[in-house]
N, C-alpha and C positions, 0 to 999 in steps of 0.2 A: 357118460350123456349128462350133463348139464341136467342136474335137479334144481329148480328153482326155490320147492320148498324149502324152510329152516329147521333144522333139525339137531343145530348142537346143543350140546345140557348145556342148562343156563344154572349157576350153582352161585351160592356164595367166596366172594370172592376167601384167598386162602389164609389164615390166617384172622380175621376179621372174629371181631368178636362186643356180644353187646348186644342190645332192642334197639334196634333201631327207629329213631323216628319218624312223623312220615317227611318223604320230599316232597315239598310240593314244587321246588326252585327244578329239580327235574320232569317233577309234573308236565311244569310250566315248557322246559326248555321242549322237552318232543313236542309240544304242542306247537310250538315257536317253528319243530323244523318241520314237522311233515308235512305243515303248512299253508309248505314250500310251492303244494299241492294244489291249496285254494289259489294262491296265488298267479300261480297259470291259469287258471281258469278267470281270476282277475280281469290277468292283463291281458286275454281272449276276449272277456265282452265288450273292453272298453277300444279293444286295439285298431274293432274294422272301421266303425262308426263313419271317424274325418280320412279312412281312404277312403271309404266308395262313395264318395262326398266329394274326392279331390280330382278335377279337373283332369292334370293328367294321371290321371290312375287309371280315369274314363273313358281320355281319348287314346290308350296303350292299349286298353282288355275289350272294349267295344263292347257294354253290353248292352242290345240292344232296345230293353224295354225296361221299367221297376221290376217288375215280376222275376227280372234276370238277376240284374241287384240285388232281389229279395232273396233271391235263391244261395246266391254265392254267401249270403250273411248267412240264412236258416241251412241249408243245409248236414253247415257245421253242425246245430242241433239235433241233427238224424244222425251222424256218427257221439255224437256225444249220449244221445235215448242206445245205441247200440253197448258203445263203454257205460252206459251204468245198471244194463238187465246183464254185463259178463263178473258182474263180481255177484249175483247170484251164484254161481259155481268159482269164483276166481278169491274169494277172501273167505268159500270155507275148506275149501282143499288144500290152495295154497301159503292161507292168508293171511291179513288185512293190507302185513309192510309190506311182500312180497306179489302182492298185489297192483298195491304202489308204484313197486321197479317199473312190475308188466306197463302201465299206462305212460308211467318216461320215457320207457325205450320205443313205444309206436309213436306219442305227441315227438319228442325229437324227427321219426322224418315227417313222420307230417310238416314241421315246420321248417324245413330245409325244403322240401316241395314246392312247398308255398313260398314260402322267397325265391324261390326260385323262378319261379312260372312265367311264363310269356301271354297268355293266352289265358280263357274264363272255364276253360275244362280244367286244365294243371292246375288251381290254385281251385278251382269249387273242388278238385279230389286232393289236397292238398290240407285245405281244409276239415273232408271229412274226416279223412284220418287224424289228423288232429284234433278233433274234436270223439275222438276216441277216446284217446286217450284224457283229451280234458275231465268229461262225463265220469270215468269211472279214476279216476281225484277227484270231483266233483262229491262222488258218493262214498268212494273210502277215507278218502280225510275225517270229515264229523262220524264215518261208521268208526275207524281206528281209534279219533280222543277219546270220543263219547264211554268208547271201554279201558279205558286208562283216566279218567277222571272218574272223583269222589261224586256221590251223588247230591250234594249241598252245593258244588262248583259245577255242574254240569253247564248248566248257561256260559257260568263264564267260559267253559275253556271254551266252548263252539263260536263266542264269542269276540274268543283271538283270534282263529280260525276267523273268522266273518274277517276283521280289524284287519290283514292281510290280506284278503280277498283283495279287502277293497283298498288297503295299497296299492296292492297290481294296477288294478284298474287308474288309480292316480300317476304311476308312471304312466303307463301307456296310454292315456292323455298328455304326458308332459315330453313325452317322449313325440311322440305322434306332433306336437303343438312344434316346437323344435328343430322336428327334422326336415318338418315341412314346407320352413324358410328353403330347405338349400334349393339349388336348380335344378337338378340332378332329375329327371323327371323318375328315374327309379330311386327316390327317398324315402319309398314305404318298407323296401324290402329293409331296410336298418332295421325295422322295429319290429319288424315279422320276425328275424333271424334272432332276436336281438334272448329272447325268450328261452333257447335253447339251452345259456347254460345250466338258469334254476332249476333246469330237469333233468340236467343232467347228474348237477348238484345233494337230488332229492333221490337220483337211480343211488348212486353211490354209498349215499345214508341208509338207505333201503333193504339196502342187500347187508351193508358189513355192522352197521350200527343198534341200529332201531330195533328196539327189543320187540317177537310178540304181541299181539293182544295175551290178555291173560285167560278173556273166558275161551277164547281159539283154543289154547294152549287144554283147557282143559279141553271140552270136545277132540282131543286130542289125546284124550286120558294122558295128557306130559300133570302130570298133578304139583308134581315137585317144581315143577320149573314156572311152571304161573301163582305157585306161593312166589319163590324169588321176583319173580316181577311185580306182584303183587309186595312184598316187603321194602323194594327200590325202591316204590315210588308214595303208599303212604305209608309205610313201618310192620312193626313183625306186628304188633298187637291189629292192626285192620285188620291185614295179610293172614289173618287165622280166622278172624271175624268172617269176609270177607269170602275167605277158601271153603266158609261151609258152606260159607248161602252159596254159590256158582255154583257148585258141586254138587248142592241138593238138587237147582232147581233143573241142570245136566241128569242128573239120575233119574228124576223123577220125568221129564221126558223122553228123557229113553224108554223105559216103564212105562208112558201110555202111549205113542208115537214114535210106530218101527223106524221109517225114516221122514224128514223132513220135503216134504214135494211140491212141486209150481202146483199144483192144482188144490192144495191145502190152504191156499193163499188165500183161495177165493170160496173157501167153503163155513160153515161154521165154526168154531167159534171163534177162527183167527180174522177172516172175512172184513168182522167189524175193525179192526188194527188194521186195516192194510185198506179201507176206503179211508179211514182217516186222515191216513199217513197222505196216499196217490194225492187226497182232496186237499191239502193243507200245501201241500207243495204243488199242485195244481192254481190254484188259487194264489201263489206267491208270484207264480209266474204271469199268467191271465190278465191281472192287476194294473197289468201294462209297462210293471220295472223298464223293459229289456223292449218295451217300443222307446221308452224315451234314450235308453242311452242306444243302442244301437244307432239310434237316427237324431240324432241330440241338433245336430246341426242342421238340417233338413228343419223338422224344426220352431225351430228358432228362425229360418228363412223365414217358413208359414207364418212364423209370428213376426215377421215385420223388418226381420235384421240383416240385413241383402246382402252388407261384407262378409266378406264370406272367413277371413280372418277376426273381427270381428267374431263373427259363429264361433268362429273356436276356440276362441281367446274364452269364452261362457264357456262351453264344452267343459275343457279343461278346469274349469268350476266346480262343473259338476266329481269329477273326483277328488277335488277338497271337499267338498262336500259329502262326500259317502268316507272319507278319514278321518274326517274329526270327531264325527257324529259312530262310529264302528263303534271309536270309542265307553259310549256309553252303556251299552249292553254287559261290555268285561266289570264294568263296576256295577249296578243295577241291577238286569235281569235277573238275578235268583233273586232279587229282594220282591217281586211281584212275581203271582202268575201267571203261566204264559198263553192261558189265554186272554189274562189284563190287560197283556202289552200287542198282542193279535191287533184286539180292537182296537184301542187308542191308537197305531199303526192304520187298521185299514180309515181308520173313520180321517186320519192326517192327509192321507191319501186322496182319497176321496175326494176334499175341498181343495188337492194341489190341480186334481185334472178338472174339476173345477173353472180352476181362477185359468188352468191351458185354453181352455177352451173361448173362454170370457176373451180374451186377449188376441184370439189370433183371427175372433168375432171383427172384432176393433180394429183385427191390423187388414185386412177387406178390404175395408170400408175408410180408413184413414194410412195409405203405406204415406210412407217418411215421418209418419206424429213420431215425437222421437219418447210418446209414454208406450209405445210399442214396446221400448223394454225394457219396460215392467217386465216381459215374461219369462229374462232371466228367474227370478223368483220364486215360477211352480216349478220347473224342476227342480229345482234346489229343498225349494221345501218339502216335495216329493220326498226325499233323499232322506231327510232327515226324519220322517215316521220310518220312512222305510225300512234305515238301518236300526235305529232304535227298536224294530219290532218284528216283521218277518224276514227279513235280512238274519237273522238270529232264529227267532222262534220257531219255524218252520220246518229248519234245521237239526232242531234239539230235538224237535216234539216228532217229527217225524224217523231217527233214527234211536231214540231212544222203547216206544211204546211195543215193540214184538218181544216177544221170548228172547232167549237165546238162539232156539235151533234156528227161527224162522227167522233172525233178525238180519242177517249177510237177503235170504231173498226178501225179505216185507224192504230195507231201503234200496235193493236193485227197484224192483218197482217203487215205491216208492220217488225217488230218484228221476228214473224215467219221467211219471208222470209230467217234471217238471218241463224235462228238456222238448218232452212234447206240447206242450203246452207254452211253451221258449219257441219252437220252433212253427206253431201259428200265429204269433205276433208277430217271430220276426217275417214272417214271408204276407204276410198279410193285410201288417199295419202300410207298407208302401201304396199298395195298389188302393183300400180304404182309403188311408188319408189321399191323394192320386182322385178321389171319388167323389166323397165329399167333404173335405176337408177339417175342418176345427169339428165333424162331427161321429170324429174316431173316438174324442177325451168324454164325447159323451159316453157314447156303449161304457169305455173304460171307466170311469162313474158309478153305470148301473153295476156292473160287476161286482165291484167295492164295498157297493148293499148287501150282495148276497154272498161276498166271502165276511159281512158282517155276524150278518143272520147262520153262518154254513160257522162258525166262530165258538158267537152262544154259545147255540141250541145245539149241536151237532159232537161238538168234541168234549171230554173230560181232562178237568187239570190233574197235572201227574207232580209238576214240582216239588222237589223234595225227596220223593220217592224211587231207590232205588233201582237199575235196572231189570232187577230178578225179580223188585212187586208188581212189574208192569205184567204182568203173567196176570194173578189173584184181582187185582185193579180190574182192569176187562172182564172179567168172569171166563177168561181159557184156563187160565190152572183147573178151576171147582169141576169147569164144562168135561174135560178130557179125564178129570181121574174118577166123573161120577158113572162116564161111555166103560171106562176100563174094569170096572167094578170095583174102584174101592174104595174106601168111606176115609167121609175127607167131613172138615168141620170149620167151616167158614167165620172170621170174624168181622162181623157186621159194621165195624165202626174202622178198620183196617182196610175187611176186603183178603185179609190173610187165609189163605191156605192150611190148616193143619193135616198131613195125613197116617193116619192112623196103624195102616199100612206102611210097613219098612221097604225101600225101596234099593231091591241090592244096585 
């Protein structure tokens, strides 16, 4: 029987001697490769918007109303939600990289079914199955890369993943635009089928080449293997220091908590970080990003751009903006606090939503006015601010704040929260827009204000902290230690808990 869990020994190469320095090139290479999972995520985010608005696709599939069209797009998010929740078990049991392997296999099945469909039922089923793979990749990739990243570069590492995600959206937009010129009514099958290729490459790599997360290896009591992976990534000296910190944290958690249960996620002291992680991911979507991304051609049409080819060309510009500004966090995100970036971003996103509202209102009373083309600028403006802040910040924050033994389950819940809000946005946006038009974007503007308040007053700054320091920062370590009868000394400046009792 095939054993999915990685069990082979990880040792230093024979004949290799000397103290190894940090190998950031290897860290970046691993990040870029596993971020093929993010590319799949981004590609599927961008590929369906043009397809469901195409007259040839509509003629073949015959959706009866906007709710059915919304269901084709949004039931994918339900599959993503299920995939995200599965991380809580798969990533702890099989390992982070083997979870991505499973995700790619399921993704491929869904992609083939989707590309071969001839009715609404078949394409929707393919979307749900593919969504499982996307949801698992969407949560699994940041979980893995956050656990191999140095603390001072964690934002940059997540930024690289986000850039590759946006590259996937860019590819989807322009492939759609190009294939849309084909005369065949089945043009849309080609962009849906192409995504099988990166999924297969990632599956092979995660099986044969990508090393397990060192934190997962410690949880499996494979300390020598964990130390070797850390040494290859961060050098021998850093590996020794990190191994001591990780091993101590894991040993402490085992001493105070017998098993990390799902119920613990909703009880103090873990409840606070669960709500923060779910909240930041919920707001990332409910502020309207996918309402724009999924239905960009329709947004432009309601803004007075009536030519479908022009609307599709402007939609392709969204992909360019997403990709270009995804580079900003790679170089700048770790220079400011997480909260600072999120607040800057949500203010800009709110202004963009107000701009869309005004221009759609103007187009209602002035059809054919050349001034209507100004609406193109505001989705672009939205994604400038989204990509430098929430696109990276919500994923970074949600993956870094949980203690080691709760991290996979916490990541599952926070990612599921994102997909739940994504489903609500995707399903509700078409009928709400049909009913109240530009009023939809007034709603999103108001949600942006609530998101600002959440970031400013509920979130705790985490920049520069190691993953093992998060438990003390949020008061989890001290509370668990006191419950178990340990004597602890809390450093008020850094929130570090010193254990007076030796943990075996």
